[in-house]
LUMPADREN-280311 format. One record per residue (C-alpha): residue number from 1; residue in three letters; x, y, z. Coordinates in steps of 0.05 Angstrom, whole numbers, plus 32768, in hexadecimal, padded with zeros to 4 digits. Example, Ala and Ser with C-alpha at 12.3 -4.5 7.8 and 13.67 -1.06 7.14 Angstrom:
<pts>
pt seq: 1, type: Ala, u: 80F6, v: 7FA6, w: 809C
pt seq: 2, type: Ser, u: 8111, v: 7FEB, w: 808F
</pts>
This chain:
<pts>
pt seq: 1, type: Met, u: 80D4, v: 80EB, w: 80A8
pt seq: 2, type: Leu, u: 80AB, v: 80B5, w: 8085
pt seq: 3, type: His, u: 80C7, v: 8078, w: 8063
pt seq: 4, type: Leu, u: 80AD, v: 8047, w: 8030
pt seq: 5, type: Asp, u: 8090, v: 800B, w: 8054
pt seq: 6, type: His, u: 806C, v: 7FE4, w: 801E
pt seq: 7, type: Ile, u: 804B, v: 7FEA, w: 7FDA
pt seq: 8, type: Thr, u: 8004, v: 7FD2, w: 7FD0
pt seq: 9, type: Val, u: 7FDE, v: 7FAE, w: 7F9A
pt seq: 10, type: Ile, u: 7F94, v: 7FB8, w: 7FAA
pt seq: 11, type: Ala, u: 7F6E, v: 7F7F, w: 7F8A
pt seq: 12, type: Pro, u: 7F24, v: 7F6D, w: 7F82
pt seq: 13, type: Thr, u: 7F37, v: 7F28, w: 7F9A
pt seq: 14, type: Leu, u: 7F78, v: 7F09, w: 7FB3
pt seq: 15, type: Glu, u: 7F75, v: 7ED7, w: 7F7A
pt seq: 16, type: Glu, u: 7F76, v: 7F0F, w: 7F47
pt seq: 17, type: Gly, u: 7FAE, v: 7F32, w: 7F6D
pt seq: 18, type: Thr, u: 7FDB, v: 7EF5, w: 7F6F
pt seq: 19, type: Glu, u: 7FCE, v: 7EE7, w: 7F26
pt seq: 20, type: His, u: 7FE2, v: 7F2E, w: 7F15
pt seq: 21, type: Ile, u: 8023, v: 7F27, w: 7F3C
pt seq: 22, type: Arg, u: 8030, v: 7EE5, w: 7F19
pt seq: 23, type: Asp, u: 8026, v: 7F06, w: 7ED5
pt seq: 24, type: Cys, u: 8052, v: 7F42, w: 7EE6
pt seq: 25, type: Leu, u: 8089, v: 7F24, w: 7F10
pt seq: 26, type: Asp, u: 8085, v: 7ED9, w: 7F01
pt seq: 27, type: Ile, u: 8080, v: 7ECD, w: 7F4C
pt seq: 28, type: Asp, u: 804B, v: 7EA9, w: 7F75
pt seq: 29, type: Ile, u: 8043, v: 7ECD, w: 7FB7
pt seq: 30, type: Pro, u: 802C, v: 7EA1, w: 7FF1
pt seq: 31, type: Phe, u: 7FF1, v: 7EB5, w: 801C
pt seq: 32, type: Gly, u: 7FFF, v: 7EE9, w: 8051
pt seq: 33, type: Thr, u: 7FCC, v: 7EF4, w: 8087
pt seq: 34, type: Arg, u: 7F84, v: 7F06, w: 8096
pt seq: 35, type: His, u: 7F70, v: 7F48, w: 80B6
pt seq: 36, type: Pro, u: 7F31, v: 7F37, w: 80DE
pt seq: 37, type: Tyr, u: 7F2F, v: 7F7E, w: 80F9
pt seq: 38, type: Met, u: 7F29, v: 7F99, w: 80B1
pt seq: 39, type: Gly, u: 7F07, v: 7F60, w: 808C
pt seq: 40, type: Thr, u: 7F41, v: 7F5B, w: 805B
pt seq: 41, type: His, u: 7F7A, v: 7F2C, w: 804C
pt seq: 42, type: Asn, u: 7FBC, v: 7F2E, w: 8027
pt seq: 43, type: His, u: 7FF9, v: 7F0E, w: 8007
pt seq: 44, type: Arg, u: 803E, v: 7F2C, w: 8013
pt seq: 45, type: Leu, u: 8083, v: 7F29, w: 7FF2
pt seq: 46, type: Gln, u: 80C5, v: 7F47, w: 8009
pt seq: 47, type: Leu, u: 80E4, v: 7F7A, w: 7FDA
pt seq: 48, type: Gly, u: 8126, v: 7F86, w: 7FFE
pt seq: 49, type: Asp, u: 813D, v: 7FBD, w: 802E
pt seq: 50, type: His, u: 8103, v: 7FB2, w: 805E
pt seq: 51, type: Val, u: 80CF, v: 7FC1, w: 8028
pt seq: 52, type: Tyr, u: 809A, v: 7F90, w: 8011
pt seq: 53, type: Leu, u: 8061, v: 7F88, w: 7FE0
pt seq: 54, type: Glu, u: 801B, v: 7F7C, w: 7FF8
pt seq: 55, type: Ile, u: 7FDE, v: 7F63, w: 7FD1
pt seq: 56, type: Val, u: 7FA1, v: 7F76, w: 7FFA
pt seq: 57, type: Ala, u: 7F58, v: 7F66, w: 7FED
pt seq: 58, type: Leu, u: 7F15, v: 7F60, w: 800F
pt seq: 59, type: Asp, u: 7F0F, v: 7F1E, w: 8034
pt seq: 60, type: Pro, u: 7ECE, v: 7EFC, w: 801E
pt seq: 61, type: Lys, u: 7ED0, v: 7ED4, w: 805F
pt seq: 62, type: Gly, u: 7EDE, v: 7F11, w: 808A
pt seq: 63, type: Thr, u: 7EAD, v: 7F3B, w: 80B1
pt seq: 64, type: Ala, u: 7EA0, v: 7F86, w: 80AA
pt seq: 65, type: Pro, u: 7ECB, v: 7FAD, w: 80DB
pt seq: 66, type: Gly, u: 7E95, v: 7FDE, w: 80F0
pt seq: 67, type: Arg, u: 7EBB, v: 8018, w: 80CF
pt seq: 68, type: Ala, u: 7ED9, v: 8027, w: 808B
pt seq: 69, type: Arg, u: 7F0D, v: 7FF5, w: 8075
pt seq: 70, type: Trp, u: 7F53, v: 800A, w: 8060
pt seq: 71, type: Phe, u: 7F6D, v: 8011, w: 8018
pt seq: 72, type: Gly, u: 7F28, v: 8025, w: 7FFE
pt seq: 73, type: Leu, u: 7F12, v: 7FDC, w: 7FFF
pt seq: 74, type: Asp, u: 7ECA, v: 7FEC, w: 8011
pt seq: 75, type: Asp, u: 7EC0, v: 800B, w: 7FCD
pt seq: 76, type: Gln, u: 7EC5, v: 7FCC, w: 7FA4
pt seq: 77, type: Arg, u: 7EAA, v: 7FEE, w: 7F66
pt seq: 78, type: Lys, u: 7EE5, v: 801E, w: 7F66
pt seq: 79, type: Val, u: 7F16, v: 7FE6, w: 7F76
pt seq: 80, type: Arg, u: 7EFC, v: 7FC1, w: 7F39
pt seq: 81, type: Glu, u: 7EFE, v: 7FFF, w: 7F0D
pt seq: 82, type: Asp, u: 7F46, v: 800E, w: 7F21
pt seq: 83, type: Trp, u: 7F58, v: 7FC5, w: 7F16
pt seq: 84, type: Glu, u: 7F3A, v: 7FC2, w: 7ED0
pt seq: 85, type: Ser, u: 7F5C, v: 8004, w: 7EBD
pt seq: 86, type: Gly, u: 7FA0, v: 7FE6, w: 7ECE
pt seq: 87, type: Arg, u: 7FAA, v: 800C, w: 7F0F
pt seq: 88, type: Arg, u: 7FBB, v: 7FCF, w: 7F39
pt seq: 89, type: Leu, u: 7FF9, v: 7FE6, w: 7F5D
pt seq: 90, type: Arg, u: 7FCC, v: 8018, w: 7F7E
pt seq: 91, type: Gly, u: 7FF3, v: 8038, w: 7FB7
pt seq: 92, type: Trp, u: 8026, v: 8032, w: 7FEE
pt seq: 93, type: Val, u: 802F, v: 8037, w: 8039
pt seq: 94, type: Ala, u: 8062, v: 8062, w: 805D
pt seq: 95, type: Asn, u: 807D, v: 8056, w: 80A2
pt seq: 96, type: Ile, u: 8076, v: 8090, w: 80D2
pt seq: 97, type: Ser, u: 8099, v: 8091, w: 8115
pt seq: 98, type: Ser, u: 805C, v: 80B1, w: 8137
pt seq: 99, type: Phe, u: 801C, v: 80D0, w: 811F
pt seq: 100, type: Lys, u: 802C, v: 8109, w: 814F
pt seq: 101, type: Asn, u: 8062, v: 811D, w: 811D
pt seq: 102, type: Leu, u: 802F, v: 8128, w: 80E6
pt seq: 103, type: Ser, u: 8021, v: 8171, w: 80D7
pt seq: 104, type: Pro, u: 7FD9, v: 8187, w: 80E6
pt seq: 105, type: Ala, u: 7FD7, v: 81A2, w: 809F
pt seq: 106, type: His, u: 7FDE, v: 815B, w: 8084
pt seq: 107, type: Arg, u: 7FAF, v: 8136, w: 80B3
pt seq: 108, type: Ser, u: 7F73, v: 813F, w: 8086
pt seq: 109, type: Ile, u: 7F97, v: 811B, w: 804E
pt seq: 110, type: Phe, u: 7FA6, v: 80DC, w: 8075
pt seq: 111, type: Gly, u: 7F69, v: 80D5, w: 80A1
pt seq: 112, type: Glu, u: 7F67, v: 80BE, w: 80E9
pt seq: 113, type: Glu, u: 7F9B, v: 8095, w: 810E
pt seq: 114, type: Thr, u: 7F7B, v: 8051, w: 811A
pt seq: 115, type: Ala, u: 7F9A, v: 8021, w: 814C
pt seq: 116, type: Leu, u: 7F96, v: 7FD9, w: 8133
pt seq: 117, type: Pro, u: 7F81, v: 7FA3, w: 8141
pt seq: 118, type: Phe, u: 7F49, v: 7FC5, w: 8167
pt seq: 119, type: Asp, u: 7F49, v: 7F96, w: 81A3
pt seq: 120, type: Thr, u: 7F94, v: 7F8D, w: 81AB
pt seq: 121, type: Pro, u: 7FB6, v: 7FC7, w: 8186
pt seq: 122, type: Glu, u: 7FFC, v: 7FBC, w: 816B
pt seq: 123, type: Phe, u: 8003, v: 7FF5, w: 8138
pt seq: 124, type: Ser, u: 7FDF, v: 8032, w: 811D
pt seq: 125, type: Phe, u: 7FC8, v: 803E, w: 80D6
pt seq: 126, type: Ser, u: 7FAC, v: 807C, w: 80B4
pt seq: 127, type: Ile, u: 7F66, v: 8071, w: 8098
pt seq: 128, type: Pro, u: 7F3B, v: 80AA, w: 807C
pt seq: 129, type: Gln, u: 7EF4, v: 80A9, w: 8097
pt seq: 130, type: Asp, u: 7ED9, v: 808D, w: 8056
pt seq: 131, type: Gly, u: 7F12, v: 805A, w: 8050
pt seq: 132, type: Ser, u: 7F2B, v: 8078, w: 800F
pt seq: 133, type: Leu, u: 7F74, v: 807B, w: 7FFB
pt seq: 134, type: Pro, u: 7F96, v: 80BD, w: 800E
pt seq: 135, type: Leu, u: 7F92, v: 80EB, w: 7FD1
pt seq: 136, type: Asp, u: 7F77, v: 80AF, w: 7FAA
pt seq: 137, type: Gly, u: 7FB9, v: 808C, w: 7FB8
pt seq: 138, type: Ala, u: 7FE9, v: 80C4, w: 7FA4
pt seq: 139, type: Ala, u: 7FFA, v: 80CC, w: 7FEE
pt seq: 140, type: Pro, u: 800E, v: 808F, w: 8016
pt seq: 141, type: Ser, u: 7FE7, v: 806F, w: 804E
pt seq: 142, type: Leu, u: 800D, v: 8076, w: 808F
pt seq: 143, type: Ile, u: 8020, v: 8040, w: 80C1
pt seq: 144, type: Asp, u: 8040, v: 8048, w: 8106
pt seq: 145, type: His, u: 805D, v: 8005, w: 811B
pt seq: 146, type: Trp, u: 8063, v: 801D, w: 8163
pt seq: 147, type: Gly, u: 80AE, v: 800D, w: 8163
pt seq: 148, type: Asn, u: 80A3, v: 7FC6, w: 814C
pt seq: 149, type: Pro, u: 80AD, v: 7FC5, w: 8100
pt seq: 150, type: Thr, u: 8092, v: 7F8F, w: 80D3
pt seq: 151, type: Ala, u: 80B5, v: 7F4D, w: 80DE
pt seq: 152, type: Met, u: 80D2, v: 7F42, w: 8099
pt seq: 153, type: Ala, u: 80E1, v: 7EF9, w: 80AB
pt seq: 154, type: Asp, u: 8095, v: 7EEE, w: 80AA
pt seq: 155, type: Ile, u: 8093, v: 7F05, w: 8060
pt seq: 156, type: Pro, u: 80AA, v: 7ED7, w: 8029
pt seq: 157, type: Asp, u: 80EC, v: 7EE9, w: 8008
pt seq: 158, type: Leu, u: 80EB, v: 7ECE, w: 7FC1
pt seq: 159, type: Gly, u: 8126, v: 7EF6, w: 7FA7
pt seq: 160, type: Ala, u: 8100, v: 7F35, w: 7F90
pt seq: 161, type: Gln, u: 811F, v: 7F7A, w: 7F98
pt seq: 162, type: Leu, u: 80FC, v: 7FBD, w: 7F8E
pt seq: 163, type: Arg, u: 8128, v: 7FE6, w: 7F5F
pt seq: 164, type: Ser, u: 80FC, v: 8022, w: 7F50
pt seq: 165, type: Phe, u: 80B7, v: 803C, w: 7F62
pt seq: 166, type: Ser, u: 8095, v: 8074, w: 7F3A
pt seq: 167, type: Leu, u: 8054, v: 809A, w: 7F38
pt seq: 168, type: Glu, u: 8033, v: 80BB, w: 7EFC
pt seq: 169, type: His, u: 8006, v: 80F5, w: 7F11
pt seq: 170, type: Pro, u: 7FE2, v: 812E, w: 7EED
pt seq: 171, type: Asp, u: 7FFF, v: 8160, w: 7F1F
pt seq: 172, type: Pro, u: 8044, v: 8146, w: 7F30
pt seq: 173, type: Glu, u: 805E, v: 8186, w: 7F51
pt seq: 174, type: Ala, u: 8025, v: 8186, w: 7F84
pt seq: 175, type: Ile, u: 8037, v: 813E, w: 7F98
pt seq: 176, type: Arg, u: 8081, v: 814E, w: 7F9A
pt seq: 177, type: Ser, u: 8072, v: 8188, w: 7FC7
pt seq: 178, type: Leu, u: 8049, v: 815C, w: 7FF6
pt seq: 179, type: Tyr, u: 8080, v: 8128, w: 7FF8
pt seq: 180, type: Arg, u: 80B4, v: 815D, w: 8008
pt seq: 181, type: Asp, u: 8088, v: 8178, w: 8040
pt seq: 182, type: Leu, u: 8080, v: 8132, w: 805D
pt seq: 183, type: Glu, u: 80CB, v: 8123, w: 8056
pt seq: 184, type: Ile, u: 80C0, v: 80DF, w: 8038
pt seq: 185, type: Gly, u: 80FB, v: 80B0, w: 8030
pt seq: 186, type: Arg, u: 80FB, v: 8080, w: 7FF5
pt seq: 187, type: Gln, u: 80C0, v: 80A3, w: 7FD6
pt seq: 188, type: Pro, u: 80AA, v: 8092, w: 7F8F
pt seq: 189, type: Ser, u: 80C5, v: 80BC, w: 7F57
pt seq: 190, type: Ile, u: 808E, v: 80E7, w: 7F37
pt seq: 191, type: Val, u: 8082, v: 80F6, w: 7EEE
pt seq: 192, type: Lys, u: 8048, v: 8118, w: 7ECB
pt seq: 193, type: Gly, u: 8011, v: 80EB, w: 7EAF
pt seq: 194, type: Ala, u: 7FC9, v: 80F0, w: 7E9B
pt seq: 195, type: Gln, u: 7FB2, v: 80C3, w: 7ED3
pt seq: 196, type: Met, u: 7FCF, v: 80AF, w: 7F16
pt seq: 197, type: Arg, u: 7FF4, v: 806E, w: 7F0D
pt seq: 198, type: Tyr, u: 802C, v: 8049, w: 7F32
pt seq: 199, type: Glu, u: 8063, v: 801E, w: 7F15
pt seq: 200, type: Ala, u: 8098, v: 7FF4, w: 7F38
pt seq: 201, type: Lys, u: 80D6, v: 7FD6, w: 7F19
pt seq: 202, type: Ile, u: 80E6, v: 7F96, w: 7F3E
pt seq: 203, type: Glu, u: 8122, v: 7F69, w: 7F34
pt seq: 204, type: Thr, u: 810E, v: 7F20, w: 7F39
pt seq: 205, type: Pro, u: 8132, v: 7EDE, w: 7F2F
pt seq: 206, type: Ala, u: 8114, v: 7EE0, w: 7EE8
pt seq: 207, type: Gly, u: 8130, v: 7F25, w: 7EDA
pt seq: 208, type: Met, u: 8117, v: 7F6D, w: 7EDF
pt seq: 209, type: Lys, u: 80CB, v: 7F71, w: 7EE0
pt seq: 210, type: Thr, u: 8097, v: 7FA9, w: 7EE1
pt seq: 211, type: Leu, u: 805C, v: 7FAC, w: 7F11
pt seq: 212, type: Thr, u: 8022, v: 7FDC, w: 7F04
</pts>
């Protein structure tokens, strides 16, 4: 079974990402970490129940990893187009106990298992060959923590709690069927919509807020 690990805002820059979170949640998220093996960096925020929010962006001071980056971040034109269209909460990551448990029928959706960091691997992440989001983000990226889950103590807890997570999709039944096949715990609810779009309801110290 897969479980919700974190939700992702994919931003053209971290500055734009943190400003969006400030506008939506009235929260300033501290800097998280750099990923030198991917040429990206992030900010993170706890959302309760071992789930967190990540803002991830290309690191202008980073170096190219020699392969496609995760979260579709090599395609900055698409990242910008999605951002300007309001698709900012762009996807999510599910925890898988082992990539060996993934059905061969689904492997083409998620891409190859990539051990990271490359020199001293600590976890595995699914990255399609071109770095794109699985099913344009309708399917989660997958992470195997190798039995050592994310240390939530390393992620700021500013009193935010994820209350609901939903996905609009033109073909909701196809996505529901995929989620059933994957046996995903804490999956987003799915409703029909003209364009794929995520929404999260998050309770904050300032009240219930909506992140898109």
